[in-house]
PDB file as gemmi writes it, atoms N, CA and C in Angstrom:
CRYST1    1.000    1.000    1.000  90.00  90.00  90.00 P 1                      
ATOM      1  N   MET A   1      16.987   0.605   4.615  1.00  0.00           N  
ATOM      2  CA  MET A   1      15.780   0.241   3.902  1.00  0.00           C  
ATOM      3  C   MET A   1      14.736  -0.230   4.911  1.00  0.00           C  
ATOM      4  N   LEU A   2      13.515   0.180   4.723  1.00  0.00           N  
ATOM      5  CA  LEU A   2      12.410  -0.228   5.582  1.00  0.00           C  
ATOM      6  C   LEU A   2      11.921  -1.614   5.200  1.00  0.00           C  
ATOM      7  N   PRO A   3      11.467  -2.399   6.162  1.00  0.00           N  
ATOM      8  CA  PRO A   3      10.907  -3.711   5.821  1.00  0.00           C  
ATOM      9  C   PRO A   3       9.563  -3.543   5.117  1.00  0.00           C  
ATOM     10  N   PRO A   4       9.133  -4.544   4.330  1.00  0.00           N  
ATOM     11  CA  PRO A   4       7.831  -4.444   3.668  1.00  0.00           C  
ATOM     12  C   PRO A   4       6.722  -4.406   4.716  1.00  0.00           C  
ATOM     13  N   PRO A   5       5.584  -3.762   4.406  1.00  0.00           N  
ATOM     14  CA  PRO A   5       4.503  -3.646   5.387  1.00  0.00           C  
ATOM     15  C   PRO A   5       3.860  -4.980   5.740  1.00  0.00           C  
ATOM     16  N   GLU A   6       3.917  -5.939   4.827  1.00  0.00           N  
ATOM     17  CA  GLU A   6       3.305  -7.253   5.077  1.00  0.00           C  
ATOM     18  C   GLU A   6       4.031  -8.290   4.223  1.00  0.00           C  
ATOM     19  N   THR A   7       4.269  -9.451   4.804  1.00  0.00           N  
ATOM     20  CA  THR A   7       4.917 -10.536   4.069  1.00  0.00           C  
ATOM     21  C   THR A   7       4.001 -11.747   4.079  1.00  0.00           C  
ATOM     22  N   SER A   8       3.805 -12.348   2.921  1.00  0.00           N  
ATOM     23  CA  SER A   8       3.011 -13.560   2.788  1.00  0.00           C  
ATOM     24  C   SER A   8       3.913 -14.668   2.273  1.00  0.00           C  
ATOM     25  N   ARG A   9       3.953 -15.790   2.972  1.00  0.00           N  
ATOM     26  CA  ARG A   9       4.715 -16.956   2.517  1.00  0.00           C  
ATOM     27  C   ARG A   9       3.812 -17.763   1.590  1.00  0.00           C  
ATOM     28  N   VAL A  10       4.312 -18.074   0.397  1.00  0.00           N  
ATOM     29  CA  VAL A  10       3.518 -18.766  -0.614  1.00  0.00           C  
ATOM     30  C   VAL A  10       4.266 -19.986  -1.124  1.00  0.00           C  
ATOM     31  N   ALA A  11       3.528 -20.934  -1.713  1.00  0.00           N  
ATOM     32  CA  ALA A  11       4.111 -22.186  -2.180  1.00  0.00           C  
ATOM     33  C   ALA A  11       4.339 -22.211  -3.690  1.00  0.00           C  
ATOM     34  N   THR A  12       3.924 -21.172  -4.412  1.00  0.00           N  
ATOM     35  CA  THR A  12       4.070 -21.156  -5.866  1.00  0.00           C  
ATOM     36  C   THR A  12       4.882 -19.945  -6.313  1.00  0.00           C  
ATOM     37  N   HIS A  13       5.507 -20.054  -7.487  1.00  0.00           N  
ATOM     38  CA  HIS A  13       6.315 -18.956  -8.024  1.00  0.00           C  
ATOM     39  C   HIS A  13       5.452 -17.822  -8.575  1.00  0.00           C  
ATOM     40  N   ARG A  14       4.216 -18.113  -8.957  1.00  0.00           N  
ATOM     41  CA  ARG A  14       3.324 -17.098  -9.532  1.00  0.00           C  
ATOM     42  C   ARG A  14       2.229 -16.784  -8.532  1.00  0.00           C  
ATOM     43  N   VAL A  15       2.076 -15.497  -8.212  1.00  0.00           N  
ATOM     44  CA  VAL A  15       1.077 -15.064  -7.229  1.00  0.00           C  
ATOM     45  C   VAL A  15       0.269 -13.904  -7.798  1.00  0.00           C  
ATOM     46  N   ALA A  16      -0.907 -13.697  -7.217  1.00  0.00           N  
ATOM     47  CA  ALA A  16      -1.752 -12.560  -7.587  1.00  0.00           C  
ATOM     48  C   ALA A  16      -1.939 -11.682  -6.361  1.00  0.00           C  
ATOM     49  N   CYS A  17      -1.973 -10.377  -6.563  1.00  0.00           N  
ATOM     50  CA  CYS A  17      -2.188  -9.438  -5.460  1.00  0.00           C  
ATOM     51  C   CYS A  17      -3.207  -8.397  -5.902  1.00  0.00           C  
ATOM     52  N   ASP A  18      -4.197  -8.146  -5.034  1.00  0.00           N  
ATOM     53  CA  ASP A  18      -5.155  -7.073  -5.296  1.00  0.00           C  
ATOM     54  C   ASP A  18      -5.195  -6.079  -4.140  1.00  0.00           C  
ATOM     55  N   GLY A  19      -4.333  -6.273  -3.165  1.00  0.00           N  
ATOM     56  CA  GLY A  19      -4.229  -5.342  -2.047  1.00  0.00           C  
ATOM     57  C   GLY A  19      -5.336  -5.438  -1.034  1.00  0.00           C  
ATOM     58  N   ALA A  20      -6.332  -6.297  -1.258  1.00  0.00           N  
ATOM     59  CA  ALA A  20      -7.475  -6.355  -0.353  1.00  0.00           C  
ATOM     60  C   ALA A  20      -7.904  -7.779  -0.054  1.00  0.00           C  
ATOM     61  N   THR A  21      -7.037  -8.748  -0.285  1.00  0.00           N  
ATOM     62  CA  THR A  21      -7.400 -10.147  -0.101  1.00  0.00           C  
ATOM     63  C   THR A  21      -7.881 -10.439   1.312  1.00  0.00           C  
ATOM     64  N   GLU A  22      -7.283  -9.817   2.304  1.00  0.00           N  
ATOM     65  CA  GLU A  22      -7.600 -10.106   3.704  1.00  0.00           C  
ATOM     66  C   GLU A  22      -8.663  -9.167   4.280  1.00  0.00           C  
ATOM     67  N   ILE A  23      -9.190  -8.242   3.469  1.00  0.00           N  
ATOM     68  CA  ILE A  23     -10.216  -7.311   3.931  1.00  0.00           C  
ATOM     69  C   ILE A  23     -11.577  -7.846   3.507  1.00  0.00           C  
ATOM     70  N   PRO A  24     -12.472  -8.184   4.451  1.00  0.00           N  
ATOM     71  CA  PRO A  24     -13.795  -8.703   4.076  1.00  0.00           C  
ATOM     72  C   PRO A  24     -14.540  -7.727   3.154  1.00  0.00           C  
ATOM     73  N   GLY A  25     -14.914  -8.192   1.984  1.00  0.00           N  
ATOM     74  CA  GLY A  25     -15.625  -7.338   1.024  1.00  0.00           C  
ATOM     75  C   GLY A  25     -14.785  -6.175   0.557  1.00  0.00           C  
ATOM     76  N   GLY A  26     -13.468  -6.302   0.621  1.00  0.00           N  
ATOM     77  CA  GLY A  26     -12.579  -5.168   0.419  1.00  0.00           C  
ATOM     78  C   GLY A  26     -12.053  -4.951  -0.970  1.00  0.00           C  
ATOM     79  N   ALA A  27     -12.616  -5.591  -1.990  1.00  0.00           N  
ATOM     80  CA  ALA A  27     -12.100  -5.421  -3.343  1.00  0.00           C  
ATOM     81  C   ALA A  27     -12.047  -3.950  -3.746  1.00  0.00           C  
ATOM     82  N   ALA A  28     -13.019  -3.165  -3.316  1.00  0.00           N  
ATOM     83  CA  ALA A  28     -13.048  -1.745  -3.662  1.00  0.00           C  
ATOM     84  C   ALA A  28     -11.977  -0.963  -2.905  1.00  0.00           C  
ATOM     85  N   LEU A  29     -11.424  -1.548  -1.844  1.00  0.00           N  
ATOM     86  CA  LEU A  29     -10.425  -0.854  -1.041  1.00  0.00           C  
ATOM     87  C   LEU A  29      -8.998  -1.165  -1.470  1.00  0.00           C  
ATOM     88  N   GLY A  30      -8.823  -2.095  -2.390  1.00  0.00           N  
ATOM     89  CA  GLY A  30      -7.488  -2.520  -2.783  1.00  0.00           C  
ATOM     90  C   GLY A  30      -6.981  -1.786  -4.011  1.00  0.00           C  
ATOM     91  N   HIS A  31      -6.329  -2.525  -4.896  1.00  0.00           N  
ATOM     92  CA  HIS A  31      -5.788  -1.988  -6.137  1.00  0.00           C  
ATOM     93  C   HIS A  31      -6.080  -2.992  -7.254  1.00  0.00           C  
ATOM     94  N   PRO A  32      -5.821  -2.636  -8.498  1.00  0.00           N  
ATOM     95  CA  PRO A  32      -6.058  -3.595  -9.587  1.00  0.00           C  
ATOM     96  C   PRO A  32      -5.275  -4.886  -9.341  1.00  0.00           C  
ATOM     97  N   ARG A  33      -5.872  -6.020  -9.683  1.00  0.00           N  
ATOM     98  CA  ARG A  33      -5.196  -7.306  -9.496  1.00  0.00           C  
ATOM     99  C   ARG A  33      -4.006  -7.380 -10.447  1.00  0.00           C  
ATOM    100  N   VAL A  34      -2.863  -7.719  -9.866  1.00  0.00           N  
ATOM    101  CA  VAL A  34      -1.650  -7.913 -10.651  1.00  0.00           C  
ATOM    102  C   VAL A  34      -1.107  -9.309 -10.378  1.00  0.00           C  
ATOM    103  N   TYR A  35      -0.469  -9.881 -11.379  1.00  0.00           N  
ATOM    104  CA  TYR A  35       0.153 -11.190 -11.245  1.00  0.00           C  
ATOM    105  C   TYR A  35       1.658 -10.988 -11.206  1.00  0.00           C  
ATOM    106  N   LEU A  36       2.288 -11.598 -10.222  1.00  0.00           N  
ATOM    107  CA  LEU A  36       3.716 -11.410  -9.988  1.00  0.00           C  
ATOM    108  C   LEU A  36       4.436 -12.744 -10.041  1.00  0.00           C  
ATOM    109  N   GLU A  37       5.679 -12.725 -10.456  1.00  0.00           N  
ATOM    110  CA  GLU A  37       6.490 -13.939 -10.582  1.00  0.00           C  
ATOM    111  C   GLU A  37       7.688 -13.830  -9.639  1.00  0.00           C  
ATOM    112  N   ILE A  38       7.841 -14.821  -8.773  1.00  0.00           N  
ATOM    113  CA  ILE A  38       8.976 -14.866  -7.858  1.00  0.00           C  
ATOM    114  C   ILE A  38      10.193 -15.362  -8.639  1.00  0.00           C  
ATOM    115  N   ASP A  39      11.307 -14.628  -8.537  1.00  0.00           N  
ATOM    116  CA  ASP A  39      12.505 -14.999  -9.296  1.00  0.00           C  
ATOM    117  C   ASP A  39      13.535 -15.690  -8.405  1.00  0.00           C  
ATOM    118  N   GLU A  40      14.792 -15.703  -8.842  1.00  0.00           N  
ATOM    119  CA  GLU A  40      15.839 -16.425  -8.125  1.00  0.00           C  
ATOM    120  C   GLU A  40      16.145 -15.862  -6.736  1.00  0.00           C  
ATOM    121  N   LYS A  41      15.689 -14.647  -6.434  1.00  0.00           N  
ATOM    122  CA  LYS A  41      15.876 -14.082  -5.092  1.00  0.00           C  
ATOM    123  C   LYS A  41      14.996 -14.789  -4.066  1.00  0.00           C  
ATOM    124  N   GLY A  42      13.903 -15.389  -4.528  1.00  0.00           N  
ATOM    125  CA  GLY A  42      12.999 -16.101  -3.632  1.00  0.00           C  
ATOM    126  C   GLY A  42      11.845 -15.266  -3.126  1.00  0.00           C  
ATOM    127  N   TYR A  43      11.701 -14.040  -3.641  1.00  0.00           N  
ATOM    128  CA  TYR A  43      10.579 -13.191  -3.238  1.00  0.00           C  
ATOM    129  C   TYR A  43      10.273 -12.179  -4.335  1.00  0.00           C  
ATOM    130  N   VAL A  44       9.091 -11.562  -4.212  1.00  0.00           N  
ATOM    131  CA  VAL A  44       8.708 -10.475  -5.106  1.00  0.00           C  
ATOM    132  C   VAL A  44       7.855  -9.506  -4.300  1.00  0.00           C  
ATOM    133  N   ASP A  45       7.980  -8.205  -4.583  1.00  0.00           N  
ATOM    134  CA  ASP A  45       7.195  -7.171  -3.914  1.00  0.00           C  
ATOM    135  C   ASP A  45       6.166  -6.611  -4.883  1.00  0.00           C  
ATOM    136  N   CYS A  46       4.957  -6.389  -4.374  1.00  0.00           N  
ATOM    137  CA  CYS A  46       3.900  -5.772  -5.179  1.00  0.00           C  
ATOM    138  C   CYS A  46       4.227  -4.291  -5.372  1.00  0.00           C  
ATOM    139  N   GLY A  47       4.148  -3.815  -6.591  1.00  0.00           N  
ATOM    140  CA  GLY A  47       4.430  -2.415  -6.893  1.00  0.00           C  
ATOM    141  C   GLY A  47       3.365  -1.455  -6.401  1.00  0.00           C  
ATOM    142  N   TYR A  48       2.170  -1.955  -6.115  1.00  0.00           N  
ATOM    143  CA  TYR A  48       1.094  -1.091  -5.625  1.00  0.00           C  
ATOM    144  C   TYR A  48       1.116  -0.957  -4.109  1.00  0.00           C  
ATOM    145  N   CYS A  49       1.101  -2.080  -3.402  1.00  0.00           N  
ATOM    146  CA  CYS A  49       0.926  -2.035  -1.944  1.00  0.00           C  
ATOM    147  C   CYS A  49       2.170  -2.452  -1.166  1.00  0.00           C  
ATOM    148  N   ASP A  50       3.241  -2.810  -1.859  1.00  0.00           N  
ATOM    149  CA  ASP A  50       4.512  -3.217  -1.245  1.00  0.00           C  
ATOM    150  C   ASP A  50       4.446  -4.521  -0.473  1.00  0.00           C  
ATOM    151  N   ARG A  51       3.346  -5.272  -0.587  1.00  0.00           N  
ATOM    152  CA  ARG A  51       3.290  -6.583   0.071  1.00  0.00           C  
ATOM    153  C   ARG A  51       4.366  -7.462  -0.540  1.00  0.00           C  
ATOM    154  N   ARG A  52       5.083  -8.194   0.320  1.00  0.00           N  
ATOM    155  CA  ARG A  52       6.137  -9.093  -0.147  1.00  0.00           C  
ATOM    156  C   ARG A  52       5.615 -10.526  -0.141  1.00  0.00           C  
ATOM    157  N   PHE A  53       5.850 -11.222  -1.235  1.00  0.00           N  
ATOM    158  CA  PHE A  53       5.499 -12.632  -1.349  1.00  0.00           C  
ATOM    159  C   PHE A  53       6.799 -13.420  -1.318  1.00  0.00           C  
ATOM    160  N   LEU A  54       6.920 -14.299  -0.337  1.00  0.00           N  
ATOM    161  CA  LEU A  54       8.134 -15.045  -0.072  1.00  0.00           C  
ATOM    162  C   LEU A  54       7.895 -16.513  -0.369  1.00  0.00           C  
ATOM    163  N   LEU A  55       8.723 -17.103  -1.220  1.00  0.00           N  
ATOM    164  CA  LEU A  55       8.573 -18.499  -1.608  1.00  0.00           C  
ATOM    165  C   LEU A  55       9.009 -19.402  -0.458  1.00  0.00           C  
ATOM    166  N   ILE A  56       8.116 -20.278  -0.013  1.00  0.00           N  
ATOM    167  CA  ILE A  56       8.423 -21.220   1.067  1.00  0.00           C  
ATOM    168  C   ILE A  56       9.560 -22.119   0.614  1.00  0.00           C  
ATOM    169  N   GLY A  57      10.614 -22.182   1.424  1.00  0.00           N  
ATOM    170  CA  GLY A  57      11.770 -23.006   1.118  1.00  0.00           C  
ATOM    171  C   GLY A  57      12.744 -22.372   0.141  1.00  0.00           C  
ATOM    172  N   GLY A  58      12.441 -21.157  -0.312  1.00  0.00           N  
ATOM    173  CA  GLY A  58      13.322 -20.455  -1.255  1.00  0.00           C  
ATOM    174  C   GLY A  58      14.506 -19.813  -0.558  1.00  0.00           C  
ATOM    175  N   PRO A  59      15.393 -19.181  -1.338  1.00  0.00           N  
ATOM    176  CA  PRO A  59      16.608 -18.605  -0.777  1.00  0.00           C  
ATOM    177  C   PRO A  59      16.375 -17.478   0.233  1.00  0.00           C  
ATOM    178  N   ALA A  60      15.253 -16.810   0.184  1.00  0.00           N  
ATOM    179  CA  ALA A  60      14.980 -15.711   1.119  1.00  0.00           C  
ATOM    180  C   ALA A  60      14.139 -16.152   2.311  1.00  0.00           C  
ATOM    181  N   ASP A  61      13.772 -17.408   2.377  1.00  0.00           N  
ATOM    182  CA  ASP A  61      12.891 -17.900   3.453  1.00  0.00           C  
ATOM    183  C   ASP A  61      13.719 -18.242   4.696  1.00  0.00           C  
ATOM    184  N   ASP A  62      13.745 -17.328   5.664  1.00  0.00           N  
ATOM    185  CA  ASP A  62      14.492 -17.523   6.906  1.00  0.00           C  
ATOM    186  C   ASP A  62      13.949 -18.685   7.708  1.00  0.00           C  
ATOM    187  N   GLN A  63      12.655 -18.937   7.628  1.00  0.00           N  
ATOM    188  CA  GLN A  63      12.029 -20.015   8.416  1.00  0.00           C  
ATOM    189  C   GLN A  63      12.412 -21.385   7.874  1.00  0.00           C  
ATOM    190  N   ALA A  64      12.881 -21.482   6.645  1.00  0.00           N  
ATOM    191  CA  ALA A  64      13.250 -22.790   6.081  1.00  0.00           C  
ATOM    192  C   ALA A  64      14.498 -23.351   6.756  1.00  0.00           C  
ATOM    193  N   ALA A  65      15.322 -22.458   7.311  1.00  0.00           N  
ATOM    194  CA  ALA A  65      16.555 -22.894   7.969  1.00  0.00           C  
ATOM    195  C   ALA A  65      16.291 -23.461   9.365  1.00  0.00           C  
ATOM    196  N   HIS A  66      15.114 -23.229   9.897  1.00  0.00           N  
ATOM    197  CA  HIS A  66      14.796 -23.670  11.265  1.00  0.00           C  
ATOM    198  C   HIS A  66      14.149 -25.025  11.289  1.00  0.00           C  
TER     199      HIS A  66                                                      
END                                                                             
């Protein structure tokens, strides 16, 4: 399996993704805004752009162990 193209560490279970958050003036370059819920795995992937949202301190957060 390939790794996700981009991972964002977040502090909340509910996140929004539009695919263009980091592109200046890039709303037209992204995708429709979707709201995603992180479950017991500790992460969720956007179905449009494959960005992974990782819950800080959650079960999938490798940096929490350090």
